[in-house]
N, C-alpha and C positions, 0 to 999 in steps of 0.2 A: 612646515607644517606645525601650529603648537595644535593641541587641546587644554584651553581650560574651562573650572566650574565658577558659573559667578550667579550667587541668586539676592535678590533685596534681605538686608535691613531688619529687623521685627520692631525700630521708630515705623515702619510705611504701615499702615494698614495694607492685608492680605487682598481689599479687592483692588489698592492702587493700581495706577499701573504706569508700573516701571518698566525703561526699554532699556535695550544695551543695542549700541551699532557696532557694526564689525564693518568700517568701512564707508558704504550706502544700501548695506544691509542691519535691517532693522529690524529686532526679533525680544515682543513682552516679555519681561519673566513673572510665571503664573507661582501664586499667590509666594511661599517661603522657601520652593522646591529650587535645585540646582536646573542650571542649566546648563548644557555640553553645549561652548562653542570654539568652532574653528580659525584659526587664523594662518594666515598666507604669512609669509615675506615679506615687510611692506605697508603692511596695512597696520590697521588703529584701533583700536576700541573707549566710546565712553560710551556714559548711561547720560540717561534724559526720562524727568517726568515733568512736566508740563514745558516752562519754560526756561526750567533749570536746569543745567549741566552740571558735567567730572571735566576733568580735564580731559583731556585724549594722551589715552595711553599704547605706544609705540608697542612695536611685535620684540622686538629689542629685549624691549624692559621686562616681559611677559616669561612667566615660568610653565615649562611643559608639563600638565597633570597637577596644575595648581590649582584650588578652592577658594575666592575670594565674595567678596561679597561689598555689597552697595550700599551707602549711607549718607542722609545730610549729616549738614555741617547744625540745625537746629536738632537735636536728637534730646530725647523725654529730658533727661537731665537737663539742660541747659534751659526747658522749658519750667524745669522745677525748681530749680535758679530765679528764673524767674519770673512765675508765680510766688516764688516766697519773698523779694523783693517788693515787689507789688503789693504784699496785701503786710508788709512790714510800712508799705509807704501809708496803706489806707489809714490803719494803726495807729503808728506817728503821727501824722496830721490827723484824724479824726478827737483823741487823746487828749493830745502833749502838743495840738497845734502847733509843729514841726515841719516847717515852710522848708529843710533840708533834703530833704526824700525827694523832692520833683528832681532832684539831677539826678537820680539815681534812676525815677524814670524813665527819664530825653536819653540820659545814655539806651538803657535797654530798647527807647526803641527806635537810633540812631544805627544800634547793632542791628535790628529786627530788619531795620530798610532797607541797610546794607544786604543782608544777603538774596533781600528780595531783588535789588536792581541790580545793582554793580556788581555783586559778586554772585550775580547768576549764575554765571559760568562756569563755578566753581561751586556749587553747594555740595553739589554731592561728589563723595566718595569715592573709588573703589579701592579697599585695599586689600592684602592677602590676608587670610583668616589665620588667626595668634600672631597678629602684631598691633 
């Protein structure tokens, strides 16, 4: 049996519902506090928020007494880059009538669409703190 400590990252709202599944047991992560999770040999864990999940992590991949964090793939840094590119697109089209930037918006839209649909089973990631 191993004990791991998991919390949700600061990219989530304090009130968002992020769950950790240990086998068939579901546990909610409260605010930004660590949850103590006991995992037995042969079990796996994964995180879930709404329809999005993380990949399953087996017992053998976890370290005893280690702290882990759940993070989304579309975090604040990616959102800032998307906002900046969208702003450049609007300004470039408004003032310079450049139509080139619409491709950036299309790529960003495809990136977000991928994580909402096909990539939703890998949208969340559980990482050890310090990596």
